N, C-alpha and C positions, 0 to 999 in steps of 0.2 A: 729512570735514566740518571746516571750519576753525572755530576759536574766534573769538569777537568781538574779542579782543585781537589775534589774528593778522591779522584783517581790517583792523583799524585800522593795524597796522604796514604791511600791503601797500598800503593807501590813501595812506600818506605818499608813497610813490613815485609813485602815480598823480597825486596833487595836485601834486607837483613837476613832473612832465612836462606837466601841463595849465597850469602856472603859476597855479594857483588859490591865491593867497596867503591868503585868509580861511580856506578849508578846511584848508590845510596847517598854518597856525598853530593853528587850533582842534584839529585831530587831534593835533598834537604836544603841546599843552597837556594834553589829556585823557590821552594816554599818560604824560606826566610825572606827572599826578595818580595814575594807576593804579600806576606804579612807586613813588611815594611811599607809597601805601597798603600796597603789598606789602613794602616795606623797613622801614616803621615798626613799632615793637614790638620785643619781645625776640628773636623768631625770625622770619626772613623767611617769607612765605607767597606762594602764587600764587592770585590771584583767579580764581574760575570765572565762567562767562558770566552767571550770575544776579547775582553781586556786581558785575561790570562793568556790567551793565544798570542796577543800582541806582545806581551811581556816575554813569553817563551821565544818568540821570533827574535826579539832584541837580544836576549841572553845567548841564543845560539849564534847570532851574528857576532856578538862580542867574542865568543870563544873562537870562532873562525878567524876573526881579525887578529886575535892574540896568537893563534897558531901560525898565521902567516908571518907575524913579527918574529916569533921564535925561530921559524924556519930560516928567515933572512939573517938572523943573528947566529945561525949555526948551532941551534939547540933542538935537534930532531926529537929527542925524548920528550921534552916539554911540549913541543908542537903536537906530538902524537897524543899526549894526555889531554890537551885542549880539544883536539879533534874528537877524541873518544867522548868527552863531556858534551860536545855539540851534537854528536849522534844520539846520545841518550835523550837530550832535550828535544831534538827533531822527531823522535819517535812519538812524542805527545802532540805534535802538530798535525793539523788535518792534511790530507793528501793535496799536494799542489796541483793546480789546474794547468793544462797545456794551453798554449796560445790559441789553438784551434777551438778548444772548449770555451775559452773566454770570448773569442770572436762570435761563436754561436750564441752565447748569452747576450752579448751586445746586440746582435742582429734580432734576437727574439724581443728584447726590450724596445728596440726601435720599431719593430713591426707592431707590437702591442700599442705603443703610443700613436702610431699612424692609424691603427684601426679605430682608435678613439676619435679620429678626425683632427689630430694635431698636425700642424705643419712644422717640421723639424729643420732647423738650421743650426749653424755653429753656435748661435746665441742661446739655444735651448739645450746646450750640452749638459747642464745641471739636471735637467729633467730626465735625461737618459742615464746619467751617472748614478742617480739615487737608487733605482732598482737594481742596477748592475752591481754597485758596490755592496748592496745587501747580500747578493748571491755569491760574490767573489771574495768578500772580506777575509783577509788572512791567508788566502790561498793563491794569490797572484799579486804582482807588484802594481801598486796604485797608479804610478806614473805611466806604466805600460798600458794599463786599462784606459786611462784618459787619452793616450795617443791613439788607441784603437777607435775609441768613440769619436775623437776629432776627425780621424781619417774617414770614418763612415758618414759623418755629417757634412763633410766638405763637398 
């Protein structure tokens, strides 16, 4: 199984062959951002898939924000270009979970902890969040997850 970073590198060649300039430029920019992150700091690191996914989410969000700003400024062409880049980046992100799917994951985690004999209250929210976050990471908003857990433990 290839890593997300390896897939991005392979897709550079694919986009070159397809002469897809927007996708090629976007993927190259994202790879540059990944390399910058890896080389910054005192010691070089290698980002894992979870870290690359988080970076891709931030990059896509940046493009969406910029598109909104361009739209408000009356620049629809530039806004469309930013949205196109965001869509290229979002194609590499894992499928987002629905709220119902997240609620089911939270319920399963709570049931598993209670099966172990644990008494769960709002104070033990962290114990529930840890396994839920591992399953949901990068596919649903963290604040919304904590609100769901809080409501289940209340």
